[in-house]
C-alpha positions as MATLAB code, in Angstrom:
seq = 'XXXXXXXXXXXXXXXXXXXXXXXXXXXXXXXXXXXXXXXXXXXXXXXXXXXXXXXXXXXXXXXXXXXXXXXXXXXXXXXXXXXXXXXXXXXXXXXXXXXXXXXXXXX';
ca = [
      43.419   97.375  -20.295;
      41.914   94.033  -19.198;
      38.532   94.837  -20.749;
      39.832   96.011  -24.125;
      38.986   92.738  -25.856;
      35.409   92.734  -24.518;
      34.791   96.203  -25.895;
      35.416   94.881  -29.409;
      32.485   92.474  -29.177;
      28.887   93.388  -29.864;
      25.741   91.524  -28.944;
      23.243   90.914  -31.726;
      19.806   89.540  -30.913;
      18.251   87.044  -33.317;
      14.550   86.128  -33.203;
      14.149   82.526  -34.340;
      11.232   81.170  -36.422;
       9.935   79.407  -33.281;
       9.740   82.739  -31.442;
      12.824   82.393  -29.243;
      15.539   85.022  -29.036;
      19.242   84.266  -29.300;
      21.876   86.681  -27.998;
      25.114   86.216  -29.889;
      28.391   87.931  -28.962;
      30.324   88.594  -32.132;
      33.143   90.736  -33.444;
      32.077   93.530  -35.822;
      34.673   92.168  -38.265;
      32.905   88.767  -38.465;
      31.690   88.018  -42.000;
      27.904   88.276  -42.388;
      27.654   84.805  -43.946;
      29.595   83.319  -41.005;
      27.194   85.055  -38.607;
      24.201   83.633  -40.502;
      25.714   80.144  -40.254;
      26.287   80.626  -36.516;
      22.750   81.944  -35.895;
      21.167   79.114  -37.906;
      23.252   76.509  -36.037;
      22.198   77.973  -32.668;
      18.567   77.711  -33.811;
      19.112   74.135  -35.021;
      18.416   74.975  -38.657;
      20.500   74.457  -41.818;
      22.027   77.771  -42.853;
      21.273   77.048  -46.524;
      17.540   77.346  -45.725;
      17.928   80.555  -43.675;
      18.310   84.263  -44.141;
      18.440   87.246  -41.795;
      16.171   90.272  -41.931;
      15.749   93.522  -40.021;
      12.018   93.760  -40.801;
      10.877   90.113  -41.293;
      10.254   90.838  -44.988;
      13.439   91.754  -46.837;
      16.400   89.445  -46.399;
      19.804   91.016  -45.944;
      22.043   89.771  -48.730;
      25.473   91.404  -48.610;
      28.312   90.005  -50.676;
      30.034   86.965  -49.189;
      32.680   87.936  -46.665;
      31.193   91.378  -45.896;
      31.901   92.241  -42.236;
      28.902   92.852  -39.962;
      30.102   96.407  -39.359;
      29.842   97.169  -43.106;
      26.313   95.739  -43.287;
      25.299   98.531  -40.908;
      24.600   96.328  -37.898;
      25.334   97.616  -34.408;
      25.347   96.071  -30.969;
      21.841   95.453  -29.641;
      20.228   95.175  -33.085;
      17.383   92.670  -33.416;
      17.474   90.494  -36.520;
      14.908   87.952  -37.635;
      16.036   84.511  -38.714;
      13.826   83.510  -41.636;
      13.701   79.879  -42.679;
      12.253   77.987  -45.600;
      12.816   74.715  -43.708;
       9.501   72.800  -43.346;
       8.223   72.753  -39.788;
      10.597   75.490  -38.629;
       7.782   77.908  -37.879;
       9.135   80.246  -40.528;
       7.580   78.468  -43.472;
       5.301   81.448  -44.080;
       8.327   83.371  -45.308;
       8.964   80.863  -48.082;
       7.081   80.813  -51.345;
       4.574   77.969  -51.464;
       5.367   75.209  -53.930;
       3.689   75.722  -57.310;
       0.426   73.847  -57.681;
       0.613   70.978  -60.152;
      -1.555   71.673  -63.168;
      -4.178   68.969  -63.626;
      -4.260   67.679  -67.192;
      -7.476   68.546  -68.923;
      -8.871   65.876  -71.231;
      -9.955   67.171  -74.624;
     -13.596   66.312  -75.514;
];
């Protein structure tokens, strides 16, 4: 069938830290970490500073190489791209840097 290949692809939507939405066509067998790299690249962010979440709070962290289908993702799902990159708009998801303790002079 001429459309057999297309039926193997699924579209996942990714909300970027800046508020945009990406629609990525991927194979369910694509590794989750490869999908994260692709989504981060589309958003113009380094993948090392990014994670994906279904609820904007808890990052998905399957083992490296886990296919999207085994993560429980299905076509049409909306994921949130969280970034700790400064100025990405997603900085609120990153822990703030620890405050430097001011030395206290002894009397």
